[in-house]
C-alpha positions as CSV (number, residue, x, y, z in Angstrom):
1,X,0.0,0.0,0.0
2,X,2.8,2.4,-0.9
3,X,4.5,4.4,1.8
4,X,1.5,4.2,4.2
5,X,1.2,1.6,6.9
6,X,-2.6,0.9,6.9
7,X,-2.5,-2.2,9.0
8,X,-5.9,-2.4,10.8
9,X,-4.1,-3.8,13.8
10,X,-2.8,-0.3,14.4
11,X,-6.2,1.3,14.2
12,X,-7.1,4.0,16.8
13,X,-10.8,3.7,15.9
14,X,-12.7,0.8,14.3
15,X,-16.3,1.0,12.9
16,X,-17.6,-2.5,12.8
17,X,-21.4,-2.2,12.7
18,X,-21.8,-1.8,9.0
19,X,-24.1,-3.5,6.5
20,X,-22.3,-2.3,3.4
21,X,-19.9,-5.2,3.1
22,X,-17.0,-3.0,4.1
23,X,-14.8,-2.5,7.2
24,X,-13.7,1.0,8.2
25,X,-11.1,2.2,10.6
26,X,-8.9,5.1,11.5
27,X,-5.1,4.8,11.4
28,X,-2.2,7.1,11.8
29,X,0.6,6.8,9.3
30,X,3.1,9.2,7.7
31,X,2.4,11.8,10.4
32,X,-1.3,12.0,9.5
33,X,-4.5,10.4,10.4
34,X,-6.5,8.5,7.8
35,X,-9.9,7.0,7.4
36,X,-9.6,3.6,5.6
37,X,-12.5,1.7,4.0
38,X,-12.0,-1.8,2.6
39,X,-14.4,-4.3,1.1
40,X,-14.9,-7.6,3.0
41,X,-17.8,-8.9,0.9
42,X,-18.7,-8.7,-2.8
43,X,-21.3,-6.0,-2.2
44,X,-18.6,-4.0,-0.5
45,X,-16.4,-4.2,-3.6
46,X,-19.3,-2.8,-5.8
47,X,-19.9,0.0,-3.2
48,X,-16.3,1.1,-3.1
49,X,-16.1,1.0,-6.9
50,X,-19.1,3.4,-7.1
51,X,-17.5,5.6,-4.5
52,X,-14.2,5.8,-6.5
53,X,-16.1,6.7,-9.7
54,X,-18.2,9.4,-7.9
55,X,-15.1,11.1,-6.5
56,X,-13.4,11.0,-9.9
57,X,-16.4,12.9,-11.3
58,X,-17.3,15.2,-8.4
59,X,-15.1,17.6,-6.5
60,X,-16.5,20.0,-3.9
61,X,-15.0,21.4,-0.7
62,X,-17.8,19.9,1.4
63,X,-17.3,16.4,0.0
64,X,-14.5,14.4,1.6
65,X,-12.8,12.5,-1.2
66,X,-10.1,9.8,-1.0
67,X,-6.6,10.8,-1.5
68,X,-5.7,7.3,-2.6
69,X,-7.6,4.5,-4.2
70,X,-5.6,1.3,-3.9
71,X,-6.4,-1.8,-5.8
72,X,-6.1,-5.2,-4.1
73,X,-7.3,-8.8,-4.4
74,X,-10.5,-8.0,-2.5
75,X,-11.2,-4.9,-4.5
76,X,-10.5,-1.2,-3.9
77,X,-9.3,0.3,-0.6
78,X,-10.2,4.0,-0.2
79,X,-7.9,6.1,1.9
80,X,-9.5,9.4,3.1
81,X,-8.0,12.2,5.2
82,X,-9.3,12.0,8.7
83,X,-11.5,14.9,9.8
84,X,-12.6,15.7,13.3
85,X,-16.3,16.2,14.0
86,X,-19.5,14.4,14.9
87,X,-21.7,12.3,12.7
88,X,-25.3,13.7,13.0
89,X,-26.9,10.2,13.3
90,X,-27.7,8.3,16.4
91,X,-27.3,4.8,14.9
92,X,-23.8,5.2,13.5
93,X,-21.0,3.5,15.4
94,X,-18.9,6.6,15.7
95,X,-21.9,8.5,17.2
96,X,-23.3,6.1,19.7
97,X,-25.8,8.5,21.0
98,X,-27.9,11.5,19.8
99,X,-25.5,14.1,21.2
100,X,-24.2,15.2,17.8
101,X,-27.7,15.7,16.3
102,X,-29.1,17.3,19.5
103,X,-26.2,19.6,19.7
104,X,-26.5,20.6,16.1
105,X,-30.2,21.4,16.5
106,X,-29.3,23.8,19.3
107,X,-26.9,25.9,17.2
108,X,-28.0,29.4,16.1
109,X,-30.3,29.1,13.0
110,X,-27.8,31.1,10.9
111,X,-25.1,28.5,11.6
112,X,-27.4,25.6,10.7
113,X,-28.4,27.4,7.5
114,X,-24.8,27.8,6.5
115,X,-24.3,24.0,7.0
116,X,-27.4,23.3,4.9
117,X,-26.1,25.6,2.2
118,X,-22.9,23.5,2.0
119,X,-25.0,20.3,1.6
120,X,-27.1,21.8,-1.1
121,X,-24.2,23.4,-3.0
122,X,-22.4,20.0,-2.9
123,X,-25.4,18.3,-4.4
124,X,-25.7,20.9,-7.1
125,X,-22.2,19.8,-8.1
126,X,-23.3,16.1,-7.9
127,X,-26.3,16.8,-10.2
128,X,-24.1,18.8,-12.6
129,X,-21.9,15.8,-13.0
130,X,-24.9,13.6,-13.8
131,X,-25.1,11.6,-10.5
132,X,-28.0,10.9,-8.3
133,X,-27.7,10.6,-4.5
134,X,-28.6,7.2,-3.1
135,X,-28.5,6.4,0.7
136,X,-28.1,10.0,1.7
137,X,-29.1,10.4,5.3
138,X,-27.8,12.0,8.5
139,X,-25.1,9.4,8.8
140,X,-23.4,11.2,5.9
141,X,-23.2,14.5,7.7
142,X,-20.0,15.1,9.6
143,X,-20.1,18.4,11.5
144,X,-17.0,20.0,13.0
145,X,-18.4,22.1,15.8
146,X,-15.1,23.9,16.5
147,X,-14.5,24.9,12.9
148,X,-18.3,25.3,12.2
149,X,-17.9,23.3,9.0
150,X,-20.1,20.6,7.4
151,X,-18.6,17.8,5.5
152,X,-20.2,15.0,3.5
153,X,-18.9,11.4,4.0
154,X,-19.9,7.8,3.1
155,X,-21.4,8.6,-0.3
156,X,-20.7,5.1,-1.6
157,X,-24.2,4.4,-3.0
158,X,-24.4,7.4,-5.3
159,X,-25.0,6.4,-9.0
160,X,-25.0,7.9,-12.4
161,X,-28.6,8.8,-13.3
162,X,-31.3,8.7,-14.3
163,X,-31.7,4.9,-14.0
164,X,-34.4,2.3,-13.6
165,X,-34.5,0.5,-10.3
166,X,-33.7,-3.2,-11.0
167,X,-34.2,-4.5,-7.4
168,X,-37.0,-4.4,-4.8
169,X,-35.6,-1.3,-3.1
170,X,-32.5,0.9,-2.9
171,X,-30.3,1.0,0.2
172,X,-31.0,3.7,2.6
173,X,-32.8,5.1,5.6
174,X,-36.6,5.0,5.3
175,X,-36.7,8.4,6.9
176,X,-35.0,9.9,3.9
177,X,-36.1,7.7,1.0
178,X,-38.7,8.6,-1.6
179,X,-41.6,6.2,-2.4
180,X,-40.2,5.3,-5.8
181,X,-37.0,3.9,-4.2
182,X,-39.2,0.9,-3.1
183,X,-40.6,0.1,-6.5
184,X,-38.9,-2.2,-9.0
185,X,-38.7,-0.5,-12.4
186,X,-39.2,3.0,-11.0
187,X,-37.3,5.9,-12.5
188,X,-34.7,7.2,-10.1
189,X,-33.5,10.7,-11.1
190,X,-32.9,14.2,-9.8
191,X,-36.4,14.4,-8.4
192,X,-35.5,11.4,-6.2
193,X,-32.5,13.4,-5.0
194,X,-34.7,16.4,-4.4
195,X,-36.7,14.3,-2.0
196,X,-33.6,13.2,0.0
197,X,-32.4,16.8,0.2
198,X,-35.9,17.9,1.3
199,X,-35.8,15.3,4.1
200,X,-32.3,16.6,5.0
201,X,-33.5,20.2,5.3
202,X,-36.4,19.1,7.4
203,X,-34.4,16.9,9.8
204,X,-31.6,19.3,10.4
205,X,-33.7,22.5,10.7
206,X,-36.2,20.8,12.9
207,X,-36.0,20.5,16.7
208,X,-37.9,19.1,19.7
209,X,-39.6,22.5,19.9
210,X,-40.7,22.4,16.3
211,X,-39.6,23.8,12.9
212,X,-36.9,26.5,13.3
213,X,-37.0,27.8,9.8
214,X,-39.4,30.3,8.1
215,X,-42.8,29.6,6.6
216,X,-41.3,30.1,3.1
217,X,-38.5,27.6,3.8
218,X,-41.1,25.0,5.1
219,X,-43.0,25.4,1.8
220,X,-39.9,24.6,-0.1
221,X,-39.3,21.5,2.0
222,X,-43.0,20.4,1.7
223,X,-42.8,20.6,-2.1
224,X,-39.4,18.7,-2.1
225,X,-40.8,15.7,-0.2
226,X,-44.1,15.3,-2.1
227,X,-44.8,11.6,-2.6
228,X,-45.5,12.2,-6.3
229,X,-42.2,13.0,-8.1
230,X,-44.0,15.2,-10.6
231,X,-45.1,17.5,-7.8
232,X,-41.5,18.1,-6.5
233,X,-39.0,20.7,-7.7
234,X,-37.9,19.5,-11.1
235,X,-34.3,19.1,-10.1
236,X,-31.6,19.9,-7.6
237,X,-30.8,23.3,-9.1
238,X,-34.4,24.3,-8.9
239,X,-34.6,23.2,-5.2
240,X,-31.4,25.1,-4.4
241,X,-32.7,28.2,-6.1
242,X,-36.0,28.0,-4.3
243,X,-34.3,27.5,-0.9
244,X,-32.0,30.5,-1.4
245,X,-35.0,32.7,-2.5
246,X,-36.9,31.5,0.7
């Protein structure tokens, strides 16, 4: 693996509870910290191949991309720079409680909106490259509270689109998924991505006390998450423009 020692036996953090067919861990080598993701099952090889293709097509400051893609007998190994922060998802191994999400929801609204703007801008770049977000959920949101910076991670299921669903469902969290993602033969396109982003806006700008955004922003979200794709914003750029106007 070149000049880096990525031996998992030296890991300072191991993320074992994954259903992607991969193993992930943090390791220090060459004076830096790295996040390493390796396939351990066939579905993991396919997932990491998609991730490598996505990062070759899309570059954005908010998207954490691998610095090295190493080929091996079990498939690709993706080596990412390690970034500090908290994953905004309660079920993810490296965020074993709701503290990250709860803390995020208590930030000043302007800071939350800046983080959401980074997510939306990154997905405008994804759409411009011809890719569709799949399995986007709060486990993809790494927020650095000290630097006040949002980063996107674990985008392994993103795919070139549009495409027709050739299985019973796509991978992902039901809280974020559109109805068509559960229908074999359904068209998966930018409107599907609009739904995922609408759910993102709702989840991160919501709070136990209720919606923290404006009425106009809520109207943008409500249109984005319409069950009927034809009633949603026609694409990610349209959603982004509507959000900025609101």
